[in-house]
C-alpha positions as CSV (number, residue, x, y, z in Angstrom):
1,M,-7.9,-27.4,-84.9
2,S,-5.7,-30.2,-83.6
3,S,-6.3,-33.3,-82.2
4,E,-3.7,-33.3,-79.9
5,L,-3.4,-32.1,-76.0
6,T,-1.4,-29.1,-75.7
7,H,0.6,-28.6,-72.2
8,E,-2.1,-25.7,-71.2
9,D,-5.0,-28.1,-72.0
10,V,-3.5,-30.7,-69.4
11,Q,-3.1,-28.3,-67.2
12,R,-6.6,-26.9,-67.3
13,I,-7.8,-31.1,-67.3
14,L,-5.8,-31.3,-64.0
15,K,-7.0,-27.8,-62.5
16,I,-10.7,-29.2,-63.1
17,I,-9.8,-32.5,-61.7
18,D,-8.6,-31.3,-58.4
19,E,-11.6,-28.8,-57.9
20,A,-14.1,-31.7,-58.4
21,K,-13.9,-32.9,-55.2
22,H,-17.7,-34.6,-55.4
23,L,-16.4,-37.1,-58.4
24,E,-15.3,-40.3,-57.1
25,E,-14.0,-41.7,-60.1
26,L,-13.4,-40.0,-63.7
27,E,-11.9,-41.5,-67.0
28,L,-11.0,-39.3,-70.0
29,V,-10.2,-40.6,-73.3
30,Y,-9.4,-37.7,-75.8
31,G,-7.5,-39.6,-79.3
32,G,-4.4,-41.4,-78.0
33,F,-4.4,-39.8,-74.5
34,R,-6.3,-41.9,-71.5
35,L,-6.7,-40.8,-67.9
36,H,-8.4,-42.7,-65.5
37,I,-8.3,-41.7,-61.6
38,R,-10.4,-43.2,-58.7
39,R,-10.3,-41.5,-55.5
40,Q,-10.0,-43.5,-51.9
41,G,-13.1,-45.0,-50.7
42,A,-14.5,-45.1,-54.3
43,P,-16.0,-48.2,-55.3
44,A,-13.7,-50.0,-57.9
45,S,-15.0,-50.4,-61.5
46,A,-13.3,-54.4,-61.3
47,P,-12.2,-55.8,-58.2
48,R,-8.3,-55.2,-57.0
49,V,-6.7,-55.0,-54.0
50,L,-5.1,-51.8,-55.1
51,E,-6.0,-48.6,-53.1
52,T,-4.9,-45.0,-53.7
53,T,-4.1,-42.3,-51.2
54,A,-5.8,-38.8,-51.5
55,E,-2.5,-37.8,-52.4
56,G,-2.4,-40.6,-55.2
57,A,0.1,-43.0,-53.7
58,A,-0.6,-46.8,-54.5
59,L,-0.8,-48.8,-51.5
60,A,-1.3,-52.7,-51.5
61,P,-0.6,-56.0,-49.9
62,S,2.4,-57.6,-50.5
63,A,0.5,-60.7,-52.1
64,P,-0.7,-59.7,-55.5
65,A,-4.3,-60.2,-56.4
66,S,-5.6,-61.5,-59.7
67,G,-6.6,-58.6,-61.8
68,E,-4.0,-56.5,-60.3
69,P,-1.5,-54.7,-63.0
70,A,1.5,-56.5,-64.3
71,L,4.4,-55.6,-62.2
72,K,7.9,-54.9,-63.8
73,G,9.7,-58.1,-64.4
74,A,12.9,-57.5,-62.6
75,E,10.7,-56.8,-59.1
76,R,11.6,-58.7,-56.1
77,P,8.8,-60.3,-53.9
78,V,7.6,-58.3,-51.0
79,P,7.9,-59.9,-47.5
80,A,4.6,-61.0,-46.2
81,G,3.0,-58.1,-43.8
82,M,5.0,-55.3,-45.6
83,V,3.1,-51.9,-46.8
84,V,4.2,-50.8,-50.4
85,I,4.0,-47.6,-51.8
86,R,3.7,-48.1,-55.5
87,A,4.1,-45.6,-58.0
88,P,0.6,-43.9,-59.1
89,M,2.0,-43.0,-62.3
90,L,4.6,-43.2,-64.8
91,G,7.2,-40.1,-64.0
92,T,10.8,-39.1,-62.5
93,F,11.3,-40.7,-58.7
94,Y,12.9,-38.1,-56.4
95,R,14.0,-38.7,-52.9
96,A,14.4,-35.4,-51.8
97,P,12.6,-32.0,-52.1
98,S,15.7,-30.4,-54.1
99,P,19.0,-31.2,-55.4
100,G,21.3,-31.5,-52.3
101,E,18.4,-31.3,-49.8
102,K,18.3,-34.3,-47.1
103,P,15.9,-37.2,-48.5
104,F,12.2,-37.0,-47.4
105,V,13.0,-40.7,-45.7
106,E,16.1,-43.1,-45.2
107,V,15.8,-46.8,-44.5
108,G,15.2,-47.6,-41.0
109,Q,13.3,-43.9,-40.6
110,A,9.7,-44.2,-38.6
111,V,7.2,-42.5,-40.5
112,S,3.6,-41.8,-40.1
113,A,0.8,-41.8,-42.8
114,D,1.0,-38.3,-43.6
115,D,4.5,-37.9,-44.2
116,T,6.0,-37.4,-47.7
117,V,8.4,-39.8,-48.7
118,C,9.1,-38.8,-52.2
119,L,8.1,-36.7,-55.3
120,I,7.5,-38.1,-58.5
121,E,7.8,-35.3,-61.5
122,V,5.2,-35.8,-64.5
123,M,5.3,-32.5,-67.1
124,K,7.4,-30.2,-64.5
125,L,4.5,-30.7,-62.1
126,F,5.9,-32.6,-58.6
127,N,3.6,-34.6,-56.9
128,S,3.9,-35.5,-53.2
129,I,3.8,-39.0,-52.1
130,K,2.6,-40.0,-48.5
131,A,3.4,-42.9,-46.5
132,G,-0.1,-43.5,-46.0
133,T,0.4,-45.9,-43.1
134,A,2.4,-45.3,-40.3
135,G,5.5,-47.5,-39.5
136,R,9.3,-48.3,-40.1
137,V,10.8,-47.6,-43.7
138,A,12.1,-51.4,-44.5
139,E,13.1,-50.6,-47.7
140,I,13.8,-47.9,-50.8
141,R,13.5,-49.7,-54.2
142,A,13.6,-47.0,-56.5
143,Q,16.5,-45.1,-57.5
144,N,16.7,-41.1,-57.1
145,A,16.2,-39.4,-60.2
146,A,15.4,-42.6,-62.2
147,L,12.3,-43.1,-64.2
148,V,9.5,-45.0,-62.6
149,E,6.6,-46.7,-64.3
150,Y,3.0,-47.1,-63.1
151,N,2.6,-49.7,-60.2
152,E,6.4,-50.0,-59.4
153,V,7.2,-50.5,-56.2
154,L,9.2,-47.4,-54.9
155,I,9.2,-48.1,-50.8
156,V,8.5,-51.2,-48.6
157,I,7.3,-50.2,-45.4
158,D,7.3,-52.2,-42.0
159,P,3.6,-51.2,-40.3
160,S,5.0,-53.3,-37.3
161,G,7.8,-50.8,-36.8
162,R,10.5,-53.4,-36.6
């Protein structure tokens, strides 16, 4: 019996997690595989400023809190008052639903909290990332079709709509 997870194993785990709406937080460790999930509104196991929307987009104020995961070395500071949409997972960032289609958002575009702003692909599964807040897109920092790291700044939103 193999100690490695197959693609089908991961698919089954994701389905179980999606259906287990009563769970607020889950940590799964199997060999070298580690998965930690916390739904919006669930109390954090360690104090952090990081929040997660129901769709998984990480939102955080511009000032990093102690205990927040380390950010990419080349990451530029975010202006005060802006809302940051961070990568909730490691994967490939896409600005549009498919090649050749219009991007979900452009700089200067107004968005509502439920608007999809990008996709992140992980193992051929596409995750829609929502804005999580109303405002105007101030910056799009991730490059289309580029690998993004967990907690990397993807998009900056000005909630005042300036």
